[in-house]
N, C-alpha and C positions, 0 to 999 in steps of 0.2 A: 087137467086144464088143457083146453084146446087153443092152439096158437094159429093165427091167420098169417098167410104169406105176406111179406112186406113188399108188395109190388103194386103198381098203379093199374087199376082196371078201368077201361073206358066206359063202363056201364052196359056194354053189350056182351062182351066175352066174359065167361066165368073163369075165375082164376084157379090156382092149385087148391086141392082139398085142405081143410084145416088139419093140423097135426095134434094128435092127442099125446101129450107128454107122458101120460100114465103108461103108455105102451113101450116106453124106453127111449133111449137116445137115437137109435137108428130107425130111419123110416123104412118100412117094408118095401120090397122092390115093386109091389103092385100098387103102391100109393100113387095117386094121380098128382103129378107135379106141374102139368100145364095142359092147355087145350088149344086145338087149332081154331082158326077163324070160324069154322063151321061147327065148333063145339066138340069135335072128336077128342077124347081124352088120351093123354100119353102118361106113362108111368115112369117112376124113378128108374126102374130097371132097364129102360131103353137107353142106348148109347148116344142118341141124338134127341135133344129136347127142342121141339119146334116152338120158338118164342115169337113167331110172327104176329100173333093176335095181340101181343102186349106192346108192340111198337106203335109209334104215333101215326104212321102212314100205312101200317100193315104190309110192310115190305118183307119179303122172305128173309127170315132171320133164324139161324140155327145155333144152339149151344151144343157142341159135340165134344165127346170125351176120348176120341181116338188120339191120344197124346203123341203118338209117333207119326201122325199125319199133320202136315202143315196147314192144309186148307180143307174146309168142310166139303167143298165141291169136288174134291178128289176121292171122297169116300164112296165105295161101292158095296155091293151086297156080299162080296167075298169075305168070309169070316176066317179064312185060313191063317191069317197072321195074328189072330187073337189067341194068345197062349193063356194058360191058367194064370201065370204071373201077371200078364198084362191086364187080364180081366179084373184081377184083385186090385191092381192100382187104379183102374177106371172106377171101381166101386168106391175106393177111397176118395177120389176126386169128387164123385157124386155126393158122398157124405159131406165133404167140406162145402160144396155148393149149396146143399140144403141148409147148412149153418147160416150161410150168407143170406139165403132167401127168407128164412124164418126168423133169424135173430139179428141180421144186419140192418143198416139203414136202407130205406127205399132207394133202389138204384135203377137208373135208366138201363134199357137193354144193352146199349153199347158199353156201359160201365161194367155190367155183369160179364159181357164178352171179354173185356180186357182182364177182368179178374180171373176168369177161367183160363185165359191164355197163359197167365203166370203159373197157374196150377199145372197146366200141361208141361211147361218147362220143368216144374218140380218133379213130375212123374218121369220125364225123360232123364233127369239127373238121377233119380232113384234107380231107374233101370240100368244106367251106366255103372252104378255102384253095386248092383245086384241086391238091392234091399227094397223094403216097402216104403211108401210115402211117409207113414207114421215114424219110421226109423229116422228119417231126415229131420222131422219136426221135433223129435224127442231127444236127439243127440247133438250136443253143442258143436262138436267137430264137424259133423255133416251139415248142420244148419249154416255154419260159417262158410263152409266150402261151397254150398249152393249159392249163398249170397255173393261170394267172390266170383262165381261163374257167370253171373248175370251182367248184361250190358248196362251202362249207366241209365239209359232211358227207361229201364224196367224197374229201377230201384224204388221209385215213389210207390208203384203198385205193390212191390214186395213189402215195403214198410206198412202200407195199408193193411195187407193181409196179417202180418205179425201183430200189429196193434189190435186188429179185430179179434184174432184168436186169443190174445192175452186177456181180452175182456170177458170171454166165456168162462163159465164155471167148469173146472177140469173134470169133476165127477158127474154133474147133472146135465151138462150141455156139450162137452167136448169128448169126454171119455179118456183123456190122457193129459199129462202135464207138459205144456210147451217148454222146450229147452230155452235157456237164456243165452243168447249169442254173446260171444266175447268181442266180436268185431263190429258191434252195432254202430259205433262212432264212424267207422269207415264206410258203412252202408249209408249213413246219413250224409257224410261228406260227399260221397259220389252222387247221391241224389241231388244235393245242392249244387254241385259242380255242373251237372247236366242242366238244371234249371237256369243257372247263371249264364251258361254258354249257348243255350238254344237261341237260334236266330228268329227274329220276327219276320213275317212276310214283308218283302220289300215294297215300299210305295213306288208307284211309277214316276220316273222323272218327268218333269212337266212337258218336255218335247214329245216323249213317247205317249204320255197321257193325252195330250192334245191330238196326236195322230190317231190314237185309238178312238177317241170320241168322234173325230171327223170321218174315219174309215167305217165305223159302225153306222153312222148316218148315211154314208154312201151305199153300204150294203142294204140298208132298209129301203133306200130309193130304188135299188136294183130289184129287190124282191117285189116291191109294189108295181114296178113296170111289168114284171112277168107274172104277177099274181093271178090274173084271170086265166092265162094259159096253163099255169101249174095246176090250178084247181080243176079246170076242165079235163086235163090229162089224168088227174087222180080219180075223178069221178068215172071217167070212161075206162080206166084201168081196172076198176072193180068189176064192172060189167063184163069186159072182154075176158078177164082172167077166169071168172066163174063159168062163163060160157065155154071157153076153151077147155077148161078142166072137165066140165060136164060131158063134152063131146070127145074127150080123150085125144085131142089134137096137140101138136107141139105148141106150147104156150110160153116158152122162155124168151129166147132172143128175138124171135120173129115178132111177137106181139109188142115187146118193149121197144124195139127199134122203130117199127111202123108208127107207134103211138107218139114217140118223141119227135119223129120227123114230121108227123101230121101237125103237131102243135108248135113246131119250130122252137124246140127247147134244146137242141143239140149243143149249140155254142154255150148256152147258159150252164148246162151240166158239165161240159168238158172244162170250162173255166174254173169249175169248183172241184175238179179231180174225180168226177164221175164219168163212167162210160156213157155213150149215147145210144146204146142198143139193148139195154136191160131194164126191166121193170124195177129192179132193186135201186137203180139210179134215181128214180122218182121218189121212192121211199127215203133214200139218203138225202135228197134235196129237202124233203119235208122235215127231217130231223135237223138238218143244218139251219133251216129257217127258225126252228124253235131255239136252237143254240144261240143264234145271233140276237133274237129278241130277248132271250134270257140275259145275255151279256149286257145289252142295253139297259135292262132293268137293274142289274147290279150297279152299273155306273151311276145311274140316277136314283138310287135308293140306299145303297150300302148294305143290303141284306146278305145273309150267308147263302152258301150254295144250296143247302137243303131247303132253306126257307123259300128261295126263288123257284127251285125245282118243283116244289109241292104247292105252289100257289093254286088256288081254285080257279075254275073258269070265270066265275063271277067274282072279281077281286078289286074292282074300281069303285071308288066313292069320292064325292066332292062335297066339301063343307065350306060354307061362307062364314067368314069371321065378322066380328062386330063392325069393322071398318069397311065391309063390303067386298073384300078381296076373296076370291075363290081359292081354296087349297085342294090340291089333288092328292088323294090318299090311296095307297095300295093296302088292301085288307087281306091278311094271310094269317099264318100261325108260326110260332117258334117253339122249340123244345129246349133250347139252350138254358142252362141254369135252372131247369124246371123238372129235373129227374126224368126226362123223356116224355113228359106230358105235353100235349099240345095246348098252347095258350094263344088265344086270338089276339092279334096285335095289328098295328098300322105302321106304314112307312110313308114319309112325305116324298113326293116326286113332282114332276112337271107335266103339264098337259102336252107340250110340244114334243117331249122326248120320252119320258117314262110311259105315259098313257099311249103314245103313238105305238110303241113296241107291243104293249098289251093288246091294243085293238087289232094290230096286224096278226098277232098270234091267235087271238080269238076267231078271226075270220077263217084261218086255216083249220083250227081245232073244231069250229062249228061245222064246217064242211065234212071233216073227218068223222065227227060224232054222228052226223046225219047218215053217212053211208054205212056206219056201224049199227045204225038203228038206236042210237042213244040220244037222250035229251038232257043236257046238264041242268041240274036243279039249282035254284037260288036259295032254297031252304037252308038255314044256317047249320042244322044238325047233319045234313048230308051233302052240302055243297063241296066238301073236300073230297068226295068220291069222284069228282069230275075235274081233273087237273087241267090247268091252262095249257100244259105241254103233255098231251097224252102220248103214251109209248107207241112207236111205229111197229112194235112187235105184233100189233093186231092186224096189220096189213096181211092179206092172205098169201102174198108172194114173199113175205119176210118169214117170220116164225109162225104166222097164222094162229096166234094165241086167241083162244075163245073169249068172247065177252059174256060173262055170266050175270044173270039178273040179280040186282041188289049187291053185287060185289064191287069193291072199289076199283076204278080204272087205274092201271099202273101209269106212273109218270114216265116221261121219256128220259132215257139216259143221256144227260147233257154234259157229262164231264169232258174236260179238254184232254182226251186221250190221244195217243200217238198213232194215228192212222193217216193214210195218204190224203183223204178228204179233209181231215181235221188240220193237218199240216198246211194244206192249201188255204184253208180259211184263215188260220193264224198268220200265214205269210201275208195275206191281204190286210189284216188288221194291225199287226204289230211291226213297228219300225225296228231297224237294227240298232244295236247299242254302239255309241261312240264315246270318246273320252269326256265330252261335255256331260253326258248322262252319269258316268261314274263319278265325276267331280261333284255333281249335284247330290248323289247318294252319300258321298263322303261328308258333305255339309250337313246332311240330315242325321247320319250316324257315323261320326268320325272314328269311333272305336271298333268299327267292323272292317275287316280286310276285304273290301269289295273286289280288288284286283286279283285276289287269290281264289275266288269262288268261280268254278268252271262255268256255271250257268249264266254268269254275268260278264263273260269275256267280250271285249270290244270286237265288233264285226259280226256277231251272231244275233239272231232274232231275240227280242225280249221274251223271256220265258213266262208267259202270262198264266196266272191262276186267278180264280174268282175272288179269293180272299185278299189278293193284292188290291183289288178295286175297293174293297171295304176299308182297308187301311189307308189307301190313298185319299178316300173321302174324309176319313178322320183327320189325317195330317193336314190336308189343304183347307179343310173347313176350319180347323183350329187356327191355321196361319192367316186365314182371310180376315179374322177379327169379326166376322159376321155372325158366328154361331156360338151360343152360350154352351158351356160344358154340359149342363143338365139336359139341354136339347140334344146334344150329340150323343149322350148316353142313351136317351130314349130312342133315337133314330137307329143306333147300332144295337139296341136291345141288350145292353150290358146291365149287370146288376149293381156294379159299384162305380164310383167316380174314378177310382184308380185304374180300372180296366180301360175306361175311355181315355184316360191320360196315357196309359201304356200304348194304346193303338196310335195315339197322336204324338208319341214321343219323337222329338226331332223337328216338330213343326215350327219351333222358334227359329230354326236355321234354314228352313226350306224356302224355296222361291215362292213369293206371293204372286201366283199367276193371275189372280183377279186384279190386283193393283197394277201389275206390269203390263197386262194386255186385256183391259176390261172389254174392249170391243169383241175380241176373239172368244172370250169365255163368259159373256154376259148371259148365256143360256144355261150355264152350269147350275146344278141344283142348289149350290150354296147361296146364290143370289135370291132365288125364289123361296128357299127353305126358311131363311131367317130375316126376311125383309121386315124391318121395324124392330130388330133385336135391340138396337141401341136405345130406342125409345122405351122399351120395356125395362131395360137395365136402369135407365135414368129414373123412371117412375118408382122402381123398387128402392133406389137410393134415397129419393125424396121422402118416401113413406117410412123407411126403416132408420134413416139417419137424421135428415133435416127435421122431420116431424116426429121424431122419437118421443114417446111419452115416458120413457124411463132412462135412467143414467146409462152412459156408455163407458166401456173400459177398453184397455189395450191402447196401442200407440195411436191409431187413427181415431179410436173412440174418444180418447182424452182430447185429441186435437179438435174434433168437431164439437165436443162438449164445451171446451173453452170458447170456441167461436160463438156458440149459442149463448153463453153467459155474457159475452161482450156485444151481442146483437149484431154479429157479422155473418149471419147465415147466408150461404150462397143462394142465388136465385135458381130457378129451374133452368133458365137459359144458360147460366154459367156452368151448371153441371153438364148440360148437353154439349157445350163447346169443349169442356175438358175431356169428356168421354170420346167425342169425335176426334180430338187431337191425340188420343191415346195416353193422356196424362192421368186418367182416372178410370177405374172400373168398379164394379160391385157384384159380388157373388154371395148368395146366402150360404150359411154354414151351420154346423151343430152348435157353435158357441156364439153365433151372431152373424158376422159378415166379413168379407175381405175386399179391400179396395186396391189390391195390387194388379196393375195391368199385366197381361201376358201370363206365362206359366209361373207357378210358385216353386221356388227352389229350397224353401225352408222345411216344408212338411216331408216326413219320411214315407217311403212307399207303402208300408203295411198299415200305417196309422189312418184309420177312417175318421178320426176326430182330431181337431186342430190343437191338441194339447201342447205340442212343441211351439206353436205360435203364441200360446198364452204364457208359457213358462219362460220363453226366451225374449219376451218383450217385443214381439213383431210390430213394426211400425204401421203395418197395413191392417191389423186386426181391429174390428169393431165388436167388442164383447158386450153381451147382454146377460144380466143376471138371470132373467126368466128363462133364457135359452139353456144356460149351463145347468140350472136346476132340473129342467126337463130331461136333459141329456143324462144327468146322473141317475135320475129315476129309471130311465130306460136301460142304462148300463147295469144297474143293480138287478133289474128283472132278467136281463140276459145272462148274467153270471149265475143266477139260480139254476139255470138249465145246463151248465157246463160241468163236466166231471171234476169233482174236487181233487186238487193236487196235480192236475194235468198242466202241461206247459201253457195251453191256451188259457186255463184259469189263472195261472200266475201272471201272464201278460195282461189279461183283462183287468185283474185286480190292481196291478200297478198303475194302469191307466185310470182306473176309478179313483185311486188314492190321489193321483195328480189332479184330477178334476175336482175332487173335494177340497184339496188345498187351495186351488185357484178360486173356487166358489167362496171359501171363507175370506180370502183376500178381497174379493170384489164386494162381499157383503159388508165388511168392515169399512171399506172406502165409501160405500153408499150410506151407511148409518153408523159413523164412528162413535157418537155419543151413546147410542143404545148398547154398545158392546164394551164400553170403558169399564175397567176394573177399579178405577179411582186412584191407582198408583202410577199411571202413565203407561202401563203395559196393556196391550190389546189382547 
């Protein structure tokens, strides 16, 4: 029987060769385990597996087995430190990775990389004990000792490995019997402790948030003022550099200084921490322009770092709604929660802010592509080959990276790293922290010791990360009351309602900057993003509650059912007034709907279905029998695909039994006579 590798192929690159199980457990060293972007095969026996072709953006990606090395980029061709014992352990790691690739669940490249990192730690531990990797996995004392040696943040990955290996057949798939750890409860406790104590990304306090938005706008203004001179200098730099290099004259400082002086860019570059006499300063200025535009996009979209970095050149779209309002959409892709696959998606932004940054980046990128001899395509299947922020490594006086026909253009490195130029940019964008800001953070998360965290010390610059912008959007959009949770989930590209709630945690206590200063923040995305959300919520309430064609259950359901029986149904205008005043809300759910304004404190974090609301008699629940029947059917179908006897199966079955009990209660309330036994007992 031949087994295919469980990795996602993009339809262009061929994957690992199938594995014929009849040839035994171990893959031969000449078995093709991966291929390069150009199709070049690589075998199991190689100590570095190039995984670039299987990444979403074909960024250089290596799976290496030099377990005594910390980083793949430190590896060189010197094989002197590979002893016979080390090579044997590397082969053991390769064997375990082939188990993962052919028998495990489909994993994103980064997930495989994390799993391999745990194996490298396992091999280092084996070397310290003077034994083989298999010895650690088959001897309880060594297995427990290795688990105890791991830091808490690795525990979850180690649990994943043990759980996976335990699922394999010891004779036919693994070749040995995995030992049973005695300290497993301690491993699980440490994994949970790490999860419970890990800090969320901090939302920006409103004063710092406001300063960042205003400073980004000022930066874009400054770039637009110098745009024509910067572009002219870049175009001329290409010609002068190639001419000087061809004639073998000095082309470093002399060309750069004269060019910068000619276009009057010295003050602009020095203000940003660049010298005024080098061509590299012009390349650095271009990279910074892309960084500023990318930050502006983060602020007015909420996308992740990788999603913004790999936006295609053609990424803007406008749609008109039924009421004639134009919506500005950013078209890109996400890989989160999709096993590393690229999934085309959209983010809402604004014309004045989000699109402004994109158009400015497009102007510089278009000029850059032109001098490189490249024309960005709009075709959906290849548009991602031309990023909105192309890497400045293609500049001949930088790295001079060649542009290859048909090969994806690399995106610019736009991380907020610690360099002089980056520090200069962040000092212009980010305000310093004061006591007022810490007090606001304590209101949002009162259980976090903000004063004890070194990066949030009063008097120092706010430590900006792009993911803070994402969380800030979630927190303040939740607090504004303008954004429905389902819309927030779509905007943030989250798979579950709970993840959106997690990012917005603390929004109940945060400062409502839209209400406190509407004039200063009327251009924020929240206003444009969910204009008319209250009307949509009101219409849903009228449709699902006031005009309901079936009986309603739960606290709120019974209340509105009695109102309907007495002919006291609220008018549409009354519903609108109560919602505007914050006295009423409506959100659709698996069992019906919820009328609770603000955040729900009844539901438990891991419960995706409102069973606790139904069993505890929540006064905000509007239950529908048709909804719970549909949910039960889907729950039963899901349980059929879960490993019998597992913890997940036990939890899901308990929830199913709760749903079935509630369904019987609602059914009896709906048709009591049909279910009567004649003796007064239902």
